[in-house]
GUDREN-575051 format. One record per residue (C-alpha): residue in three letters; x negated, y, z. Coordinates in steps of 0.05 Angstrom, whole numbers, padded with zeros to 5 digits, always signed. Layout:
REM GUDREN-575051
alaXYZ
...
This chain:
REM GUDREN-575051
met-02025+01570+01580
ala-02022+01604+01649
arg-01995+01674+01656
asp-02046+01729+01666
glu-02037+01750+01738
met-02022+01824+01750
leu-02061+01851+01810
thr-02044+01913+01851
ile-02098+01964+01865
ser-02099+01941+01938
glu-02114+01870+01915
val-02169+01893+01868
ile-02205+01938+01918
glu-02202+01883+01970
glu-02232+01833+01921
ile-02289+01878+01897
gly-02300+01910+01965
val-02297+01984+01950
pro-02258+02040+01983
leu-02194+02064+01949
ser-02226+02133+01937
thr-02283+02100+01898
phe-02234+02060+01855
his-02194+02123+01839
arg-02258+02160+01821
trp-02278+02103+01774
arg-02209+02108+01741
gln-02216+02183+01732
leu-02285+02172+01700
arg-02258+02113+01659
lys-02311+02068+01690
gly-02263+02019+01723
pro-02223+01962+01694
lys-02167+01980+01646
ala-02101+01988+01682
ile-02028+01984+01663
lys-01980+02037+01689
leu-01911+02009+01698
pro-01848+02050+01685
asn-01838+02058+01761
gly-01907+02090+01768
ser-01941+02028+01798
val-02009+02010+01770
arg-02030+01938+01757
ile-02095+01907+01732
arg-02093+01841+01694
arg-02136+01786+01725
ser-02169+01775+01657
glu-02186+01849+01652
leu-02217+01850+01722
asp-02258+01788+01705
arg-02280+01819+01639
trp-02300+01885+01673
ile-02340+01848+01726
ala-02376+01808+01672
thr-02397+01873+01637
leu-02427+01897+01703
glu-02467+01832+01709
glu-02494+01842+01638
thr-02518+01913+01653
ala-02547+01898+01722
């Protein structure tokens, strides 16, 4: 089984095509993909979580 890739916020916003400010607003409103905060303060999003989140958007569109 392949490891679940951990994406940076920069990688996520580039992939989904939104400004950083929009992504941060979604996180504040808890409307974005679930994130993991590492002990050093960095934030990562699992590839599987990003894919799941995008799928939920497709279902509600």
